[in-house]
N, C-alpha and C positions, 0 to 999 in steps of 0.2 A: 694699367693694372685693373681698373674697373671693367674694361672690356673682357679680360681673361676671367675675372670673377663671374661676370654675367654668363660667359660661355660655359664655364664649369657648372654653374647653376642650371643652365638650359639643358646641358647634357645629362645632368643628374635627374631633371624632371622627365626627360625623354626616356631615360633608362628605367625610371620608376613606372612610367606609363606602360612601357613595353612589358615590364615585369607583371603588372597588374593584369594585362591582357593574357599573358601566359598562364597566370594563376586561374583566371576565369575559364580558360580553355581546359586546363587540367581538371578543374572541378566538374566541367561538363563531360570529359572523357573518362575519368576514373570511376570505378564502381563506388557508389556512396555507401556509408560515409567514408570520405578520404581523410586519413590522419595527417597531422602536420608533418610527420616524418616522411610519408609517401609523397606529399605535395612538395616538400623540400627537395627530395631526390628528383622529382619530375621537373622542377623549375630551376634547380641548381643554386638554391639559396639556403640560408639557415632556417631552422624551425622558428627562431625568434622573429625573423623577417616575415615568415608566413603568418604568424599571429598578428603582426602589425599590418600586413597587407590585407588580411581578412577584415580587420577593423576599418581600413580605408575603403574597401569595397562596400562594406555595410553603410558607411557614411555617405557614399555616392549613390545609394539607393538599392544596392543588390540585397536580396533576401537570402541569407546564408544561415542555414540551420546547423546547430551543433556547437561544440565547445572543446577546449583543450582536453586531451585524454580520451575523447570519444571519437572525434572525427567531424568532418564538415560536409554538408550537402547543399549544393546550389539550387535554389528555387528560382526559376526565371521570373523576372518582374517587369511589368510594363514601364517602369520608370527608367529602365536601362536604355542606353542608346541603341538604335537599330543595329542588328547584326549584318555583317557583310557576308555574302555567299559567293563562291566561285561559280563560273559558268555551268560546270557539270552538276554542281549542287542545286542550282536553280532549275535545271532541266529535270533533275530527280524529284524535286519538290512538286513541280508542275504535273509530271506524269503520275506521281503517287496520289496527289490530291484529286486529280481528275479521274483516276481509277476508282477512288472511293466514291466520287460523285456518280459514277456509272453503276457500281455494284452494291453500294451501301444501302442500308435501310433508310427510310425518308429522313429521320432526324440526323443520322450520321452523314448522309449526302449533303444536307443543308449545312452541317457543321464544316464539312470540307470546303464548300463553296464560300462560306464566311471566312474561313482561315486563309483561303487564297486571296480574297479581297483585302484582308488585314495585312497580308504580306506585301501586296502591291503598295499599300499606303505607307508602310514602315520602311521599305527599302529605299536606298538612294536612287535618284532619278534614272541613272543608267541601268541599274540592276532591275528596277521596276519595269523598264521598257523591255528588257530581256525576258522578264517573267511573263509579261503580257503577250509577247510574240515568240514564245518558246517554240523550238523546233519539234520537241517531243510532245505527245499528247496521249490520251487513252480514249478509246471508243469501243463500245460493245453493241452489236446489232441484234441482241436478243435480250429479253427481259428475264432476269433471274426469277425463280419461283417465288410467289407471294409469301411473305413472312406473316404468319397469322398470330404471332404473339408480339408483345412490346419488347423489341430487342434492346432498347435503352434500359429498361428495368433489368433485363438479364445481364447486360454489361455492368450495371451498378452492383448487382449481386456478386458478380465475379470480383469486382474491386473490393467489396466489403467482405469477401470470402464467406458468403452466406449461402447455406444450402437452399435449393429450390426444388419444387415439385411440378410435374406436368404430365399430361396424357400424351402418349406417343404411339404413332402408327409406323410399323416398319414397311419395307418394300412390298411385302405380301399383303399388307393391310391389317395385320394383326395388331391389336391395341393393348397397351399396357400402361400402368401408372408408374412413373419413375420418381425417385428421390435422388438427386445428384449434387455433387460439389462442383460448381461451374469453374472451369480453369481458363478457357480462352475461346474466342469466336474467330473462326478462320473462314476464308472464302476458298473452297476447294472446287476447282473446275467450273461448275455451273451453279453452285448453291452455297449458302452459308451453313456452317456446321459448328455446333458447340462441342468442344473437347471437355470432358468431365469424368469424374469418378462416379460410377453408377452403384448405388447401394443395393439395388435389386440383383445385379449380376456380380457384385463385389469385385469389380474390375474397371479399368478405363474403357470408355466408349465414346464414339462420335455420334452426335444426334443432329439430323437436319432440322433447321429451324422451321422450314415450311411444313414439317410433319408434327410439330409440337402444338399442343392446345392447352388452354386453361393453366397458364403459368402462375404459380403461387410462390410467395416468399415464406420461408419458415423463420423461426426464432433460433435456429441452430447455426453456429458459425464453425468454420474449420481453420481459422487463422491461427498461426501464421504459416500455413502449409501449402498455399496455392503455388508459389514459385517453385519449391522443390518437387511438388507433384507434377507440375507442368513440364519441368525439365525431365522427369522420369518418363512421362508419357511421350514427350517429343523424342527422346532417345530411343524409345521402343519403336515408334513410328519410323524413325530414320533407319533403324536396324531391319525392320520388316521390309521397308522399301528397297534397301540394298540387297536383301535376300531374294526378293521377287524379281529384281533386275538381273540377278546372277543366273546365267543359263545352266550352270551346274547344280543349282539348288533344286 
């Protein structure tokens, strides 16, 4: 009898462990904050079980923001066990980080290098070996144009949804002073560009970082509109790209 009791207890522990892993993955995959109702549907358990499992994950060291009636957001924490990655995921991580090391500004390139080193130290031995000797890589044989502003300050302004100002020279060399709401920095073909809403033109614009000078932060904020503004601008760029690629246009 004790054998069967122990087996039932073992299976219950394994089932609970698997359920906690599923909940962690659901918290990573679902748009935050994820409500208990949505998490219950995703994992196939009751909402009451979700609340208990959230408490269990928090007790194990997971940092999960939120509460009942509002939703939950998983904040990755260094105290959590190392994550496992599939072979293709490892290759994707390597090529992505090495691409940033090639084209990112100095601080971002150093951050990518540091992230790659941390991944190697946190992964299981077999996966760390695959990461070190990945098949895919990234290499560019040209230097992107020199960025003459502090791109880190610009990134932080975008995160804080803070308006910035700078002097700008267009392709013809004409200079203007701009006040913009920074939305995102993207690497387009050969250079870094800031996607922003320009208050001088009263429209969305893309600005090359190598043509920007005298970046200044203002005390004006545009939160919480960065994400919807970026979606709107991205949709417009996508539509314009499709139109220009259409031979009938």
